[in-house]
C-alpha positions as CSV (number, residue, x, y, z in Angstrom):
1,X,110.3,73.0,59.2
2,X,107.4,75.2,58.2
3,X,104.9,75.5,61.0
4,X,101.9,75.1,58.8
5,X,103.1,72.0,57.3
6,X,103.8,70.5,60.7
7,X,100.3,71.1,61.6
8,X,98.9,69.7,58.2
9,X,100.6,66.4,59.2
10,X,99.4,66.6,62.8
11,X,95.8,67.1,61.5
12,X,96.2,64.3,59.1
13,X,97.1,61.9,62.0
14,X,94.0,63.2,63.9
15,X,91.5,62.5,60.9
16,X,93.0,58.8,60.7
17,X,92.7,58.4,64.4
18,X,89.0,59.0,65.1
19,X,88.9,57.1,68.3
20,X,90.3,58.1,71.8
21,X,92.4,55.1,73.0
22,X,93.6,56.6,76.3
23,X,90.6,55.2,78.5
24,X,92.7,52.1,79.5
25,X,95.4,54.1,81.2
26,X,93.5,54.5,84.4
27,X,93.0,50.7,84.7
28,X,96.9,50.1,85.0
29,X,96.9,51.9,88.3
30,X,95.4,50.7,91.6
31,X,94.3,54.3,92.6
32,X,94.4,57.9,91.2
33,X,97.4,59.0,93.4
34,X,99.5,56.0,91.7
35,X,98.4,57.2,88.4
36,X,99.2,60.9,89.2
37,X,102.7,59.8,90.4
38,X,103.2,58.0,87.1
39,X,102.3,60.8,85.2
40,X,104.7,63.0,87.3
41,X,107.6,60.8,86.6
42,X,106.9,60.8,83.0
43,X,106.6,64.6,82.8
44,X,110.0,64.9,84.5
45,X,111.7,62.5,81.9
46,X,110.2,64.7,79.1
47,X,111.4,68.0,80.8
48,X,114.7,66.6,81.1
49,X,115.0,65.6,77.6
50,X,113.6,68.9,76.4
51,X,116.9,70.3,78.1
52,X,119.3,67.7,77.1
53,X,121.8,67.6,74.3
54,X,120.2,64.7,72.6
55,X,116.6,65.8,71.6
56,X,116.2,62.6,69.5
57,X,116.0,61.0,73.1
58,X,112.2,62.2,73.0
59,X,111.2,59.7,70.4
60,X,110.6,57.0,72.7
61,X,108.8,59.1,75.5
62,X,106.7,60.5,72.9
63,X,105.4,57.0,71.9
64,X,104.8,55.9,75.5
65,X,101.5,54.0,75.5
66,X,100.3,55.9,78.7
67,X,101.2,59.3,77.3
68,X,98.0,61.4,77.3
69,X,97.1,65.2,76.9
70,X,97.5,65.9,80.6
71,X,101.1,64.7,80.4
72,X,101.8,66.8,77.2
73,X,100.0,69.8,78.2
74,X,102.3,70.0,81.4
75,X,105.5,69.1,79.6
76,X,104.8,71.9,76.9
77,X,104.0,74.4,79.8
78,X,107.4,73.6,81.3
79,X,109.1,73.5,78.1
80,X,112.5,75.8,78.3
81,X,112.0,77.5,74.7
82,X,109.5,77.5,71.8
83,X,112.0,75.3,69.9
84,X,111.8,72.6,72.4
85,X,108.1,72.8,72.6
86,X,107.9,72.4,69.1
87,X,110.3,69.5,68.8
88,X,108.0,67.7,71.2
89,X,104.8,68.4,69.0
90,X,107.0,67.0,66.0
91,X,107.8,63.9,67.7
92,X,104.2,63.3,68.8
93,X,103.2,63.1,65.1
94,X,104.4,59.4,65.3
95,X,102.4,58.4,68.3
96,X,98.8,57.3,66.4
97,X,97.3,57.0,69.9
98,X,97.6,60.7,70.8
99,X,95.1,63.4,69.9
100,X,95.7,67.0,70.6
101,X,93.3,68.8,72.9
102,X,92.1,72.2,73.9
103,X,94.7,72.1,76.9
104,X,97.7,70.9,74.7
105,X,97.1,73.5,71.9
106,X,96.6,76.4,74.4
107,X,99.6,75.3,76.3
108,X,101.7,75.3,73.0
109,X,100.3,78.7,72.0
110,X,101.1,80.1,75.5
111,X,104.9,79.1,75.1
112,X,105.2,80.6,71.7
113,X,103.6,83.9,72.9
114,X,106.0,84.0,75.8
115,X,108.8,83.4,73.3
116,X,107.5,86.0,71.2
117,X,107.3,83.6,68.0
118,X,104.6,85.8,66.4
119,X,104.7,84.0,63.0
120,X,104.3,80.5,64.5
121,X,101.6,81.6,66.9
122,X,99.5,83.1,64.2
123,X,99.8,79.9,62.2
124,X,98.7,77.9,65.3
125,X,95.6,80.2,65.7
126,X,94.8,79.9,61.9
127,X,94.9,76.3,62.1
128,X,92.5,76.1,65.1
129,X,90.0,78.7,63.3
130,X,90.2,76.5,60.3
131,X,89.0,73.5,62.3
132,X,92.2,71.4,61.8
133,X,92.1,70.4,65.4
134,X,88.9,68.5,66.7
135,X,87.2,70.3,69.5
136,X,89.6,72.9,70.1
137,X,88.5,76.6,70.2
138,X,90.2,80.1,71.0
139,X,88.4,82.8,72.5
140,X,88.9,86.5,72.2
141,X,90.4,86.5,75.5
142,X,93.0,83.7,74.6
143,X,94.0,85.6,71.7
144,X,94.4,88.8,73.6
145,X,96.5,87.2,76.3
146,X,98.8,85.6,73.7
147,X,99.2,88.8,71.5
148,X,99.7,90.7,74.7
149,X,102.7,88.4,75.6
150,X,104.1,88.8,72.1
151,X,103.9,92.6,72.6
152,X,101.8,93.1,69.6
153,X,99.7,96.2,70.7
154,X,97.9,96.5,67.5
155,X,96.7,92.8,67.4
156,X,95.5,93.2,71.0
157,X,93.5,96.4,70.3
158,X,92.1,94.9,67.2
159,X,91.0,91.7,68.8
160,X,89.4,93.7,71.8
161,X,87.5,95.6,69.3
162,X,86.4,92.6,67.8
163,X,85.3,91.2,71.1
164,X,83.3,94.2,72.0
165,X,81.3,94.2,68.9
166,X,80.5,90.7,69.0
167,X,79.7,90.5,72.6
168,X,75.8,91.0,73.6
169,X,77.1,91.6,77.0
170,X,79.6,93.8,78.6
171,X,83.1,92.4,77.9
172,X,84.8,90.9,80.9
173,X,86.9,93.0,83.3
174,X,90.2,91.1,82.3
175,X,90.1,92.4,78.8
176,X,90.4,95.9,80.1
177,X,93.2,94.8,82.4
178,X,95.2,93.4,79.3
179,X,94.7,96.4,77.1
180,X,95.6,98.7,80.0
181,X,98.7,96.6,81.0
182,X,100.1,96.3,77.5
183,X,99.8,100.1,77.0
184,X,101.5,100.7,80.0
185,X,104.4,98.4,79.1
186,X,104.9,100.1,75.9
187,X,104.9,103.5,77.4
188,X,101.4,104.6,76.0
189,X,100.4,106.1,79.3
190,X,97.4,108.2,77.9
191,X,96.0,105.3,76.2
192,X,96.2,103.2,79.5
193,X,94.5,106.0,81.4
194,X,91.8,106.2,78.7
195,X,91.2,102.4,79.0
196,X,90.8,102.8,82.7
197,X,88.3,105.5,82.2
198,X,86.3,103.4,79.7
199,X,86.1,100.7,82.2
200,X,84.6,102.9,84.9
201,X,82.3,104.7,82.3
202,X,81.0,101.5,81.0
203,X,80.1,100.0,84.4
204,X,82.8,97.5,84.6
205,X,84.1,96.8,88.1
206,X,87.9,97.1,88.3
207,X,89.5,93.9,90.3
208,X,92.8,93.5,92.1
209,X,94.7,93.1,88.8
210,X,93.5,96.3,87.6
211,X,95.1,98.2,90.3
212,X,98.0,95.9,90.3
213,X,98.7,97.3,86.6
214,X,98.4,100.9,87.9
215,X,100.8,100.3,90.9
216,X,103.3,98.2,89.0
217,X,103.5,101.1,86.4
218,X,103.7,103.9,89.1
219,X,106.5,102.2,90.7
220,X,108.4,101.4,87.4
221,X,108.1,105.1,86.7
222,X,109.8,106.0,90.2
223,X,106.4,107.2,91.7
224,X,106.3,104.7,94.6
225,X,104.7,107.3,96.8
226,X,101.6,107.6,94.4
227,X,101.6,103.7,94.2
228,X,101.3,103.6,97.9
229,X,98.5,106.2,97.7
230,X,96.6,103.8,95.5
231,X,97.2,100.8,97.4
232,X,96.2,102.3,100.6
233,X,92.7,103.1,99.5
234,X,91.8,99.7,98.0
235,X,90.3,98.6,101.4
236,X,88.0,101.4,101.3
237,X,86.6,100.1,97.9
238,X,86.5,96.4,99.1
239,X,89.3,95.5,96.7
240,X,91.5,92.7,97.8
241,X,95.1,93.5,98.2
242,X,97.4,90.9,96.7
243,X,100.7,89.2,97.4
244,X,102.0,90.7,93.9
245,X,101.1,94.2,95.0
246,X,103.0,93.7,98.4
247,X,105.8,92.4,96.6
248,X,106.2,95.3,94.2
249,X,105.7,97.9,96.9
250,X,108.2,96.1,99.2
251,X,110.9,95.9,96.5
252,X,110.3,99.6,95.8
253,X,110.6,100.7,99.4
254,X,113.5,98.6,99.9
255,X,115.1,100.2,96.8
256,X,114.6,103.7,98.2
257,X,115.6,102.6,101.6
258,X,112.1,103.5,103.2
259,X,112.3,100.6,105.6
260,X,109.6,102.0,107.9
261,X,107.2,101.8,104.9
262,X,108.4,98.1,104.5
263,X,107.6,97.5,108.1
264,X,104.0,98.9,107.6
265,X,103.6,96.8,104.7
266,X,104.7,93.5,106.4
267,X,102.3,94.2,109.3
268,X,99.5,94.7,106.7
269,X,100.4,91.2,105.0
270,X,99.9,89.7,108.6
271,X,96.5,91.4,108.9
272,X,95.6,90.3,105.4
273,X,96.6,86.8,106.1
274,X,98.9,86.7,103.1
275,X,101.8,84.2,103.1
276,X,104.9,85.9,101.9
277,X,106.3,84.9,98.5
278,X,109.7,83.5,97.9
279,X,110.5,86.5,95.5
280,X,110.5,89.0,98.6
281,X,113.1,87.0,100.3
282,X,116.0,88.9,99.0
283,X,114.4,92.2,99.8
284,X,113.6,91.1,103.5
285,X,117.3,89.9,103.7
286,X,118.7,93.3,102.7
287,X,116.3,94.8,105.4
288,X,117.8,92.4,108.2
289,X,121.3,93.6,107.1
290,X,120.4,97.1,108.0
291,X,119.0,96.2,111.4
292,X,115.4,95.2,111.0
293,X,115.7,91.7,112.3
294,X,112.8,91.3,114.5
295,X,110.3,92.6,111.8
296,X,111.4,90.3,109.2
297,X,112.6,87.0,111.1
298,X,109.4,85.6,111.2
299,X,108.8,86.0,107.5
300,X,112.1,84.6,106.6
301,X,111.4,81.6,108.8
302,X,108.3,81.0,106.8
303,X,109.9,81.2,103.4
304,X,112.8,79.0,104.2
305,X,112.5,75.3,104.0
306,X,113.7,72.6,106.1
307,X,117.5,73.0,106.2
308,X,118.0,69.4,105.4
309,X,116.2,69.7,102.0
310,X,117.0,73.3,101.1
311,X,118.5,72.0,97.8
312,X,115.4,70.1,96.6
313,X,112.2,71.7,95.5
314,X,109.4,71.2,93.4
315,X,108.7,72.6,89.9
316,X,105.1,73.6,90.3
317,X,103.1,74.4,86.9
318,X,102.8,78.3,86.9
319,X,99.1,77.8,85.8
320,X,98.1,76.9,89.3
321,X,98.9,80.1,90.9
322,X,96.9,81.6,93.7
323,X,94.0,83.8,93.3
324,X,96.2,86.5,94.6
325,X,98.8,86.5,91.8
326,X,101.3,84.1,93.5
327,X,104.0,85.0,91.4
328,X,106.4,82.2,92.8
329,X,104.1,79.4,92.5
330,X,107.0,77.2,91.4
331,X,108.9,77.2,94.8
332,X,107.3,74.3,96.8
333,X,109.8,72.1,98.6
334,X,109.9,68.1,97.5
335,X,110.9,65.1,98.7
336,X,114.5,64.1,99.1
337,X,114.5,61.8,96.1
338,X,114.8,64.5,93.5
339,X,114.9,64.2,89.7
340,X,117.6,62.3,87.9
341,X,119.8,64.2,85.4
342,X,120.6,63.9,81.5
343,X,123.9,65.4,80.4
344,X,124.4,67.1,83.5
345,X,120.8,68.7,83.6
346,X,119.0,68.8,87.0
347,X,115.7,69.8,87.7
348,X,113.1,70.2,90.6
349,X,110.7,67.4,90.6
350,X,107.2,68.4,88.8
351,X,104.1,69.0,91.1
352,X,100.7,70.2,90.5
353,X,98.7,70.8,93.6
354,X,95.5,70.7,91.9
355,X,96.0,67.5,90.2
356,X,97.2,66.0,93.2
357,X,94.1,67.3,95.3
358,X,91.7,65.7,92.5
359,X,93.5,62.5,92.9
360,X,92.8,62.5,96.7
361,X,89.1,63.5,96.4
362,X,87.9,59.9,97.4
363,X,90.4,59.8,100.3
364,X,90.4,55.9,100.8
365,X,93.1,53.7,102.3
366,X,94.8,52.9,99.0
367,X,95.2,56.6,98.1
368,X,96.5,57.4,101.4
369,X,99.1,54.7,101.3
370,X,100.3,55.5,98.0
371,X,100.7,59.4,99.3
372,X,102.6,58.1,102.3
373,X,104.9,56.0,100.0
374,X,105.8,58.9,97.7
375,X,107.3,60.6,101.1
376,X,106.5,64.3,100.1
377,X,108.1,66.8,102.3
378,X,105.0,69.0,103.3
379,X,105.3,72.6,103.5
380,X,103.0,75.4,104.5
381,X,102.7,76.6,101.0
382,X,102.1,73.2,99.5
383,X,99.5,72.3,102.0
384,X,97.9,75.6,101.5
385,X,97.8,75.0,97.8
386,X,96.2,71.4,98.2
387,X,93.6,72.5,100.5
388,X,92.6,75.4,98.1
389,X,92.0,72.7,95.4
390,X,89.9,70.3,97.3
391,X,86.2,70.3,96.1
392,X,85.0,68.6,99.3
393,X,85.3,70.2,102.7
394,X,85.3,66.8,104.3
395,X,88.0,65.6,102.1
396,X,90.0,68.5,103.0
397,X,89.4,68.2,106.7
398,X,90.8,64.5,106.3
399,X,93.9,65.7,104.7
400,X,94.4,68.6,107.1
401,X,94.2,66.0,110.1
402,X,96.3,63.4,108.2
403,X,99.3,66.0,107.2
404,X,99.3,67.1,111.0
405,X,100.8,63.8,111.6
406,X,103.5,63.9,109.0
407,X,107.3,64.0,110.0
408,X,108.4,67.4,110.2
409,X,105.2,69.3,109.5
410,X,103.4,71.4,111.7
411,X,100.3,73.6,111.1
412,X,100.7,77.2,111.3
413,X,98.3,80.1,110.9
414,X,98.2,80.2,107.1
415,X,97.2,76.4,106.8
416,X,94.8,76.9,109.8
417,X,93.0,79.8,108.1
418,X,92.9,78.2,104.7
419,X,91.1,75.2,106.4
420,X,88.6,77.3,108.3
421,X,87.4,79.4,105.4
422,X,87.0,76.2,103.5
423,X,84.9,74.9,106.3
424,X,82.7,77.8,106.8
425,X,82.1,78.0,103.1
426,X,80.4,74.6,103.5
427,X,78.6,75.4,106.7
428,X,80.9,73.0,108.9
429,X,80.9,75.6,111.8
430,X,81.5,73.0,114.6
431,X,84.8,72.2,113.0
432,X,85.5,75.7,112.6
433,X,85.0,76.3,116.3
434,X,87.5,73.5,117.0
435,X,90.0,75.3,115.2
436,X,89.3,78.6,116.6
437,X,89.4,77.2,120.0
438,X,92.9,75.6,119.2
439,X,94.1,79.0,117.9
440,X,93.1,80.5,121.4
441,X,94.8,77.5,123.4
442,X,98.0,78.0,121.3
443,X,97.8,81.8,121.6
444,X,98.1,82.3,118.0
445,X,97.0,85.6,116.3
446,X,94.5,85.2,113.5
447,X,94.6,87.5,110.6
448,X,91.8,90.1,110.5
449,X,90.8,89.4,107.1
450,X,90.3,85.7,108.1
451,X,87.8,86.5,110.7
452,X,86.0,88.7,108.1
453,X,86.3,85.9,105.3
454,X,84.7,83.3,107.7
455,X,81.8,85.5,108.4
456,X,81.0,86.2,104.7
457,X,81.3,82.4,103.9
458,X,78.7,81.8,106.7
459,X,76.4,84.1,104.6
460,X,76.8,81.5,101.7
461,X,76.3,78.5,103.7
462,X,73.4,80.4,105.7
463,X,75.0,80.0,109.0
464,X,73.8,83.1,110.9
465,X,74.1,81.8,114.4
466,X,77.8,80.8,113.7
467,X,78.6,84.3,112.1
468,X,77.2,86.1,115.2
469,X,79.2,83.9,117.4
470,X,82.4,84.4,115.6
471,X,81.8,88.1,115.5
472,X,81.1,88.4,119.3
473,X,83.4,85.8,120.7
474,X,86.3,85.2,118.4
475,X,87.3,88.5,116.9
476,X,89.3,89.1,119.8
477,X,91.8,86.4,118.2
478,X,92.9,89.2,115.9
479,X,94.3,91.6,118.6
480,X,93.4,95.0,118.4
481,X,91.1,96.0,115.6
482,X,91.2,99.5,114.0
483,X,87.8,101.4,113.7
484,X,88.1,101.0,109.9
485,X,88.5,97.3,110.2
486,X,85.7,97.0,112.5
487,X,83.4,98.9,110.3
488,X,84.4,96.3,107.6
489,X,83.7,93.6,110.0
490,X,80.2,94.9,111.0
491,X,79.4,95.3,107.2
492,X,80.3,91.8,106.4
493,X,78.1,90.5,109.4
494,X,75.2,92.7,108.2
495,X,75.5,91.3,104.7
496,X,75.5,87.7,106.1
497,X,72.4,88.2,108.3
498,X,70.5,89.6,105.3
499,X,71.5,86.8,103.2
500,X,70.1,84.4,105.9
501,X,66.9,86.4,106.2
502,X,67.7,87.5,109.7
503,X,66.4,91.1,109.2
504,X,65.6,91.8,112.8
505,X,69.0,90.5,113.7
506,X,70.6,92.8,111.2
507,X,68.8,95.9,112.4
508,X,70.0,95.1,115.9
509,X,73.5,94.8,114.7
510,X,73.0,97.9,112.8
511,X,71.9,99.8,116.0
512,X,74.8,98.3,118.0
513,X,77.4,99.4,115.4
514,X,76.2,103.0,115.5
515,X,76.0,103.2,119.3
516,X,79.4,102.1,119.4
517,X,80.6,104.9,117.3
518,X,81.1,103.1,113.9
519,X,79.4,104.6,111.0
520,X,78.4,102.3,108.0
521,X,79.7,103.4,104.8
522,X,77.9,104.1,101.7
523,X,78.3,100.6,100.5
524,X,76.8,99.2,103.5
525,X,73.7,101.5,103.6
526,X,72.9,100.8,100.1
527,X,73.2,97.1,100.5
528,X,70.7,97.2,103.5
529,X,68.3,99.6,101.6
530,X,68.4,97.4,98.4
531,X,67.6,94.2,100.7
532,X,64.7,95.6,102.6
533,X,63.2,97.4,99.4
534,X,63.2,93.8,97.7
535,X,61.3,92.6,100.7
536,X,59.0,95.3,100.3
537,X,59.9,96.8,103.9
538,X,59.5,100.4,102.5
539,X,59.1,101.8,106.1
540,X,62.8,100.3,107.0
541,X,64.3,101.6,103.6
542,X,63.0,105.1,104.5
543,X,64.4,104.7,108.1
544,X,67.9,103.9,106.5
545,X,67.8,106.7,104.2
546,X,67.1,109.0,106.7
547,X,70.0,107.7,108.9
548,X,72.2,108.3,105.9
549,X,71.3,111.8,105.9
550,X,71.7,112.2,109.6
551,X,75.2,110.5,109.8
552,X,76.4,113.1,107.1
553,X,77.0,110.7,104.3
554,X,76.2,112.3,101.1
555,X,74.1,110.2,98.9
556,X,75.5,109.8,95.3
557,X,73.9,108.9,92.0
558,X,74.4,105.2,92.7
559,X,72.6,105.2,95.9
560,X,69.8,107.1,94.3
561,X,69.8,104.4,91.6
562,X,69.5,101.6,94.0
563,X,66.4,103.3,95.8
564,X,64.9,103.9,92.4
565,X,65.1,100.5,91.1
566,X,64.2,98.9,94.5
567,X,61.0,100.9,94.8
568,X,60.1,100.5,91.2
569,X,60.5,96.7,91.5
570,X,58.1,96.8,94.5
571,X,55.6,98.7,92.4
572,X,56.0,101.9,94.5
573,X,56.8,104.1,91.6
574,X,55.6,107.4,93.5
575,X,58.3,106.8,96.1
576,X,60.8,106.4,93.2
577,X,59.5,109.6,91.7
578,X,60.4,111.4,95.0
579,X,63.9,109.9,95.0
580,X,64.2,111.1,91.7
581,X,63.4,114.5,92.7
582,X,65.9,114.4,95.6
583,X,68.6,113.2,92.8
584,X,68.0,116.2,90.6
585,X,67.8,118.6,93.4
586,X,71.5,117.6,94.1
587,X,72.3,118.3,90.4
588,X,72.8,114.4,89.7
589,X,71.6,112.5,87.1
590,X,70.5,108.7,86.6
591,X,71.8,106.5,84.0
592,X,69.8,105.6,81.1
593,X,68.6,102.2,82.2
594,X,67.4,103.7,85.6
595,X,65.5,106.5,83.8
596,X,63.7,104.1,81.5
597,X,62.8,101.7,84.4
598,X,61.3,104.9,86.4
599,X,59.4,106.1,83.2
600,X,58.0,102.5,82.8
601,X,56.9,102.1,86.1
602,X,55.2,105.5,86.4
603,X,53.3,104.7,83.4
604,X,52.3,101.5,84.5
605,X,50.9,103.0,87.6
606,X,49.0,105.6,85.7
607,X,51.4,108.5,86.7
608,X,51.6,109.8,83.2
609,X,52.5,113.5,84.2
610,X,55.4,112.4,86.5
611,X,56.7,110.2,83.7
612,X,56.5,113.1,81.2
613,X,58.6,115.2,83.7
614,X,61.2,112.7,84.1
615,X,61.6,112.4,80.3
616,X,61.6,116.3,80.1
617,X,64.1,116.6,82.9
618,X,66.5,113.8,81.2
619,X,66.4,115.5,77.8
620,X,68.0,118.4,79.0
621,X,71.1,116.4,80.0
622,X,70.5,113.4,77.2
623,X,74.1,113.9,75.9
624,X,75.5,113.6,79.5
625,X,73.2,110.7,80.6
626,X,75.5,107.9,81.4
627,X,75.0,104.5,80.0
628,X,75.5,103.0,83.4
629,X,76.6,104.3,87.0
630,X,79.5,103.1,88.8
631,X,79.2,101.0,92.0
632,X,78.2,97.8,93.5
633,X,76.1,96.8,96.3
634,X,78.2,96.1,99.6
635,X,81.6,96.0,98.0
636,X,83.1,98.2,95.2
637,X,82.3,101.7,95.0
638,X,83.3,104.6,92.8
639,X,84.2,106.9,95.7
640,X,84.2,106.9,99.6
641,X,81.9,108.9,101.6
642,X,83.2,111.0,104.5
643,X,84.7,109.0,107.4
644,X,83.7,109.4,111.0
645,X,84.8,108.7,114.4
646,X,88.5,107.9,113.7
647,X,87.8,105.6,110.9
648,X,91.1,105.6,109.1
649,X,91.4,106.0,105.3
650,X,94.7,105.0,105.5
651,X,95.1,101.4,106.6
652,X,98.7,101.4,106.1
653,X,100.2,103.3,109.0
654,X,98.8,104.8,112.3
655,X,97.9,108.4,110.8
656,X,93.9,108.7,110.7
657,X,92.5,111.1,108.1
658,X,89.0,112.1,107.1
659,X,88.8,112.0,103.5
660,X,85.6,113.1,101.5
661,X,84.4,111.9,98.3
662,X,86.0,114.8,96.3
663,X,89.4,114.2,98.1
664,X,89.4,110.4,97.2
665,X,88.5,111.4,93.5
666,X,91.2,113.9,93.8
667,X,93.7,111.2,95.1
668,X,92.8,108.8,92.1
669,X,93.0,111.6,89.7
670,X,96.6,112.7,91.1
671,X,97.7,109.1,90.6
672,X,96.6,108.9,87.0
673,X,98.1,112.3,86.4
674,X,101.4,111.0,87.9
675,X,100.8,107.7,85.6
676,X,100.8,110.3,82.6
677,X,103.3,112.5,83.7
């Protein structure tokens, strides 16, 4: 069957069926959990038939009156092949009650892309662009992702160029990541490095997935040491390290029998509070075989489900992966019931934690009863995913307390930390304190990153006193904290206090930090200066800048940019002019936007001679004037200032080293050179 003909017929049905007729489905079920469970059974039935030897058995299910776009979307996502997905779409033509939606079309496109069915994918995209599907759109990012999955480098680059031309603002970071990844996969290393350089030069802030691409490619090229070096500097740039990165590096180190490095990585996973993925199980079992039993036993216990249900698991839609690139999102344990078989085909029961959490939002007695009757087997991973998808902290807390009483389940540090961060985000500090006290009583060790995240979230919920309490009274729950991590914790507390308007407390904490021998990094100083400048507290800004000089931290162009912009916004262009002179004396240049702001502010205040001097100075290097400077307040920075007083730049391992900005840049350049080589 020709694909275009298929969609012509589908479109004709859509035109004839103008009214949506799915509204009655919810009325047939007493509550949303019952509706969810019925959908899950219907999805499982379709999944089985897509894998059976009798594809015609799909006809009855495709015409089920309770079939809706959600069920079809999930069934398409779990289709074993492009042909089976297309057969489901073909059978849906006979269902006049069904209309395709954005989700169903995108799900089909994803299956075609992963199966590398370029011709059918192009036909589908053309049909969408031609308006053959009502209310369905595809973005440049959608097309880039699908073309990258197909492996069509030229189409990805062409779409990216169109995206860049059509976008009034800077394109999203993920578009750079897609292009960089496909270049790396195709062996076009120089092009991948060029895209990474473009990202930095154009002011985009690299995220975790940016460095995942780099780490994966270095490992696949046999340069695992260079990959480790990149991985080790991510905390310095406030870049979150992900489960995917840990998994790639653990596998690489196991492959070259560097078991000490694996032990360091596992310890860092505990510090970061990352629940190990099941994909790591084989690597850890291999480590146990060579004698590292104690280091891996805890993680293996966390990965292995209850022995009585080890053969029954849920199939979880991969679209519900964690923020940290959870590559094994389809591994949650299910109830003992399992899914039936068709022609000998057996599957894990389907489960979508996001949809189940949405069904539980009201948390009334009917929904709880339906949940209990489903007889789920609750695991750490499943509970964490459901907690993450609750929109209400109160509902999440109700579920957290309820699941505590379920047979065979016991909360561990991963579920507790997930609950605490959610509560802190919504300002429920009393409940956070209850859990912290419970951790203290049970003598559990809390991951360092959890304490830091709680303090960060208290800044969002404006709970300054609670943040101070956690910092002073509860950080010992993490065990010993390195000077580097303590610097990060101080930085988070300072940021929270400034968000809450507690300026005097912030200055007191800064003084305490320095008196204890912990020197703030350049991100922290810049964030503080920016905050006080916006509040027109120029004396404090000047005091902070003097502290930067005294501490030996070398200001760079981005810090000067922060100062110039802050002074200009406060109507103090004369002070901004002095900062500009300091910048030029250090052979640095501002970006174009900062220069224009300074000139405009000087003219506004009648300082025409200084404005002319700025113009003249920048004309000398107009060709080299960057469009934007790299960096971000409090978080990502283009480099790292000198480190002091034992603050380690190598969080993985025990060796403390002092790395200057130049050394850091040299490290990244070496990693990129290794990539190219």
